[in-house]
C-alpha positions as CSV (number, residue, x, y, z in Angstrom):
1,M,79.5,-70.9,-98.0
2,T,76.9,-72.9,-97.4
3,D,75.3,-75.8,-99.0
4,G,72.3,-74.1,-100.0
5,Q,74.6,-71.1,-101.4
6,A,76.5,-73.0,-103.6
7,S,73.6,-75.1,-104.9
8,T,72.3,-71.7,-106.4
9,R,75.8,-71.7,-108.5
10,N,75.3,-74.9,-110.9
11,A,71.7,-76.0,-109.4
12,L,71.1,-78.1,-112.8
13,G,74.5,-79.4,-113.2
14,E,74.8,-80.9,-109.7
15,F,70.7,-82.4,-109.9
16,L,72.3,-84.1,-113.3
17,R,75.2,-85.3,-111.5
18,A,73.4,-86.6,-108.4
19,R,70.7,-88.5,-110.7
20,R,73.1,-90.0,-113.3
21,A,74.4,-91.8,-110.2
22,R,71.8,-93.4,-108.9
23,V,71.0,-95.0,-112.8
24,Q,72.9,-98.5,-113.5
25,P,74.0,-99.1,-116.9
26,T,72.2,-102.7,-116.5
27,D,68.8,-100.7,-115.5
28,L,68.8,-99.4,-119.6
29,G,69.9,-102.2,-121.0
30,L,73.5,-101.4,-121.2
31,P,76.6,-103.7,-120.5
32,Q,77.9,-103.4,-117.4
33,G,81.4,-103.6,-118.8
34,T,84.6,-105.0,-117.5
35,G,86.5,-103.8,-114.0
36,N,85.4,-101.7,-111.5
37,R,84.1,-98.2,-112.4
38,R,85.5,-95.5,-110.7
39,T,81.9,-93.7,-110.2
40,P,78.4,-95.0,-109.1
41,G,75.7,-95.1,-111.8
42,L,75.7,-94.0,-115.7
43,R,79.0,-92.4,-116.9
44,R,78.7,-88.6,-118.6
45,E,79.9,-90.5,-122.3
46,E,77.0,-93.1,-121.6
47,L,74.6,-90.5,-120.6
48,A,75.1,-87.9,-123.6
49,A,74.8,-91.0,-126.1
50,L,71.4,-91.8,-124.6
51,S,70.4,-88.5,-124.7
52,G,71.4,-87.9,-128.3
53,V,74.0,-85.4,-127.5
54,S,77.7,-85.3,-127.9
55,V,79.9,-85.8,-124.6
56,D,81.8,-82.2,-124.9
57,Y,78.1,-80.6,-124.8
58,Y,76.8,-82.9,-121.8
59,I,79.9,-82.2,-119.7
60,R,79.5,-78.0,-120.3
61,L,75.6,-78.6,-119.4
62,E,76.8,-80.6,-115.8
63,Q,79.5,-78.1,-115.6
64,G,77.3,-75.2,-116.0
65,K,79.2,-73.9,-119.1
66,E,76.0,-74.2,-121.3
67,Q,73.0,-72.4,-120.4
68,H,70.7,-72.7,-123.0
69,P,69.5,-76.7,-123.3
70,S,66.4,-77.1,-125.6
71,G,63.3,-78.7,-124.2
72,A,64.1,-81.7,-126.6
73,V,67.5,-82.1,-124.9
74,L,66.0,-82.0,-121.2
75,T,63.1,-84.5,-122.3
76,A,65.8,-87.0,-123.7
77,L,67.9,-86.6,-120.6
78,A,64.8,-86.6,-118.2
79,R,64.1,-90.3,-119.9
80,A,67.6,-91.7,-119.8
81,L,67.7,-90.9,-116.1
82,R,64.4,-92.5,-115.9
83,L,63.0,-89.2,-114.2
84,D,59.2,-88.9,-113.1
85,E,56.9,-86.4,-113.5
86,D,57.9,-84.1,-110.8
87,A,61.7,-84.8,-111.2
88,R,61.3,-84.0,-115.0
89,D,59.3,-80.9,-113.8
90,H,61.7,-79.8,-111.8
91,L,64.8,-80.4,-114.4
92,F,62.7,-77.9,-116.6
93,A,62.2,-75.7,-114.1
94,L,66.5,-75.9,-113.0
95,A,66.8,-75.1,-116.8
96,D,64.7,-72.2,-116.8
97,R,66.4,-70.6,-114.0
98,L,69.9,-71.1,-115.6
99,A,68.8,-69.5,-118.3
100,G,67.5,-66.5,-116.8
101,R,63.2,-67.8,-117.7
102,A,62.1,-68.2,-114.2
103,P,59.7,-65.8,-112.2
104,Q,61.6,-63.8,-109.7
105,R,59.5,-64.5,-107.1
106,R,60.3,-63.7,-103.0
107,A,58.2,-65.0,-100.3
108,D,55.6,-63.2,-99.1
109,N,55.0,-64.7,-95.9
110,T,51.6,-63.1,-95.1
111,V,48.4,-65.2,-94.4
112,R,45.6,-63.0,-95.4
113,A,42.3,-62.9,-93.1
114,G,40.2,-65.5,-95.1
115,I,42.6,-67.5,-94.9
116,R,42.9,-67.2,-90.9
117,Q,39.1,-67.5,-90.7
118,L,39.4,-70.6,-92.5
119,L,41.4,-72.3,-90.3
120,E,39.1,-71.5,-87.6
121,T,36.5,-72.9,-89.9
122,L,38.3,-76.7,-90.3
123,R,38.2,-77.1,-86.5
124,P,38.5,-79.7,-85.0
125,C,40.5,-81.0,-88.3
126,P,44.4,-79.8,-87.6
127,A,45.3,-77.5,-90.3
128,Y,48.3,-75.2,-91.0
129,V,49.5,-72.9,-93.5
130,R,53.3,-73.0,-94.5
131,N,55.7,-71.2,-97.0
132,R,57.9,-72.8,-99.5
133,T,60.3,-73.6,-97.0
134,N,58.1,-75.5,-94.9
135,D,57.7,-72.5,-91.8
136,I,54.3,-72.4,-90.2
137,L,52.7,-69.1,-91.0
138,A,49.6,-69.5,-89.2
139,A,47.6,-72.8,-87.3
140,N,44.8,-73.7,-85.3
141,P,45.2,-74.7,-82.1
142,E,44.6,-78.5,-83.5
143,G,47.3,-78.1,-86.2
144,L,50.0,-77.3,-83.7
145,A,49.1,-79.9,-80.7
146,L,49.0,-82.5,-83.7
147,L,53.0,-82.1,-84.1
148,A,53.4,-82.5,-80.7
149,G,56.0,-80.5,-78.8
150,I,56.5,-77.9,-82.1
151,A,54.5,-75.2,-80.1
152,E,57.0,-75.0,-77.3
153,W,59.4,-73.2,-80.1
154,P,59.2,-69.4,-81.3
155,Q,56.9,-68.8,-83.8
156,E,59.9,-68.0,-86.0
157,R,61.4,-71.5,-85.6
158,R,58.4,-73.3,-86.1
159,N,58.9,-75.4,-89.4
160,T,57.9,-78.8,-90.1
161,T,61.0,-79.6,-91.5
162,R,63.0,-78.9,-88.7
163,Y,61.0,-80.5,-86.5
164,L,60.8,-83.5,-88.3
165,F,65.0,-83.8,-87.6
166,R,65.6,-81.6,-84.8
167,H,62.5,-82.2,-82.1
168,P,62.6,-85.5,-80.4
169,I,58.8,-86.3,-80.4
170,A,58.9,-86.6,-84.1
171,R,60.6,-89.8,-84.1
172,T,58.3,-91.5,-82.3
173,L,55.1,-89.2,-84.1
174,Y,55.9,-91.0,-87.3
175,P,55.9,-94.5,-87.1
176,D,57.5,-94.6,-90.5
177,W,60.1,-91.7,-89.8
178,M,62.1,-92.2,-92.2
179,H,59.6,-92.0,-95.2
180,A,58.2,-88.5,-93.6
181,A,62.0,-87.4,-93.9
182,R,62.2,-88.5,-97.5
183,M,58.9,-86.6,-98.3
184,S,59.7,-83.6,-96.5
185,V,63.4,-83.2,-97.6
186,A,62.0,-84.0,-101.4
187,Q,59.4,-81.2,-101.3
188,L,62.1,-78.6,-99.7
189,R,64.7,-80.0,-102.5
190,A,61.3,-79.2,-105.3
191,A,61.0,-75.3,-103.4
192,S,64.5,-74.9,-104.0
193,I,63.4,-73.4,-107.4
194,G,62.4,-69.8,-107.3
195,D,63.5,-69.4,-103.8
196,Q,65.1,-65.8,-103.7
197,D,66.5,-65.2,-100.3
198,D,68.2,-66.7,-97.7
199,A,66.1,-68.7,-95.9
200,L,66.4,-71.9,-97.5
201,A,69.8,-71.6,-97.5
202,S,70.2,-71.2,-94.0
203,L,67.6,-73.9,-92.9
204,V,69.6,-76.6,-95.5
205,A,72.8,-75.5,-93.6
206,E,71.3,-75.6,-90.1
207,L,69.7,-79.2,-91.0
208,T,72.9,-80.5,-92.9
209,E,75.4,-79.7,-89.8
210,A,72.7,-80.9,-87.2
211,S,71.6,-84.1,-89.0
212,P,73.7,-86.6,-90.8
213,E,70.1,-88.3,-92.4
214,F,69.3,-84.8,-93.8
215,A,72.5,-84.1,-95.5
216,E,72.9,-87.6,-97.1
217,L,68.8,-87.4,-98.0
218,W,69.5,-83.8,-99.4
219,Q,72.1,-84.7,-101.8
220,R,70.2,-87.4,-103.6
221,H,68.2,-84.6,-105.1
222,D,64.8,-86.4,-104.7
223,V,61.8,-84.1,-105.9
224,Q,58.4,-84.6,-104.4
225,H,55.1,-82.5,-104.5
226,R,52.6,-83.6,-102.2
227,R,49.0,-83.2,-102.5
228,T,47.5,-85.8,-101.1
229,E,48.6,-88.3,-98.7
230,R,47.3,-90.9,-96.0
231,K,49.4,-90.6,-92.8
232,T,49.4,-92.7,-89.7
233,L,50.6,-90.5,-86.4
234,Q,51.4,-91.8,-83.3
235,H,50.5,-89.0,-81.0
236,P,51.2,-89.1,-77.3
237,V,47.9,-87.8,-76.0
238,V,45.3,-89.3,-78.5
239,G,47.3,-92.4,-79.4
240,T,47.3,-93.8,-82.8
241,L,45.6,-91.4,-85.9
242,N,45.0,-92.2,-89.3
243,L,44.6,-89.1,-91.1
244,M,44.0,-88.2,-94.8
245,Y,46.2,-85.1,-95.7
246,E,45.4,-82.2,-97.9
247,S,48.1,-79.6,-99.3
248,L,46.0,-76.6,-101.4
249,D,48.2,-74.0,-103.0
250,V,46.5,-70.1,-101.5
251,A,49.0,-68.2,-102.7
252,P,51.5,-68.1,-105.8
253,D,54.4,-67.5,-104.0
254,G,54.3,-71.6,-103.1
255,T,52.0,-71.2,-99.5
256,R,49.9,-74.2,-99.2
257,L,47.3,-74.8,-96.4
258,G,47.6,-78.1,-95.5
259,V,45.0,-79.9,-93.7
260,Y,44.5,-83.4,-91.6
261,Q,40.8,-85.2,-92.2
262,A,39.0,-88.3,-90.7
263,A,35.7,-89.2,-91.8
264,P,32.7,-88.3,-89.1
265,G,31.6,-91.3,-86.2
266,T,35.3,-93.2,-87.2
267,P,37.8,-93.5,-84.0
268,D,40.2,-91.4,-85.7
269,H,37.5,-88.9,-85.8
270,E,36.8,-88.9,-82.3
271,A,40.5,-88.8,-81.7
272,L,40.5,-85.7,-83.5
273,T,37.8,-84.1,-81.5
274,L,39.9,-85.1,-78.1
275,L,43.4,-83.1,-79.6
276,S,40.9,-80.5,-80.0
277,L,39.9,-80.5,-76.4
278,A,43.6,-80.8,-74.9
279,A,44.8,-78.3,-77.3
280,G,41.7,-76.0,-76.0
281,A,43.2,-77.2,-72.4
282,A,46.9,-76.0,-73.3
């Protein structure tokens, strides 16, 4: 069984264990205690006390035996674990899935004609459409050219997370590669909610085997929904690019349009024009 497949069995418990291990007692005003702690972070009894539930109830929750935690319990757990908004929403979504309340959706992976036309209209701004698991479903020429080397892969392997961890150019394209890697894995972890096919499990299994860095980041259970971010890229053809990235939902199944922009008249916009020329010549 792959890591991704195993995770679907008790995803809420895995999330709670991973996030519990990252909170130190002293972070919450608790004494560190004496002697060596056998596990990092909070003990189960400490988190249970902070959340106002019995130790037995919390253990059942972490083991996946309690499948209907109340909103009040989840809110208390989120507060004790010091979860940010994205991680808190993820916790509630995991509980909904455990209780059978989450909508069952399969990715359509169809890009409608209007979105394909929009990709052309956005030129020379690099843009692409991705599904929940970061497969590139459609792109304008600049979108592929920006991710240098990804066009050499067959269509079915063009995935931005796979690119980060498996394409050699990615390590130099992103000057802060680790930040890009953390954000990509956290977004993929967020996407694990509602994924109803084998695509995520297959991708996680592949990258876990190929990259120890991915495996470590995946086990952290970080969660991130990216919408706007300024990115710096060191492109092998046009040099340094400082771009504003926007991500827009275009379908209810998690399909997003990603666009990179630069203000007209700036060196970065001129570099995008050069990238467009290079993409047209390719």
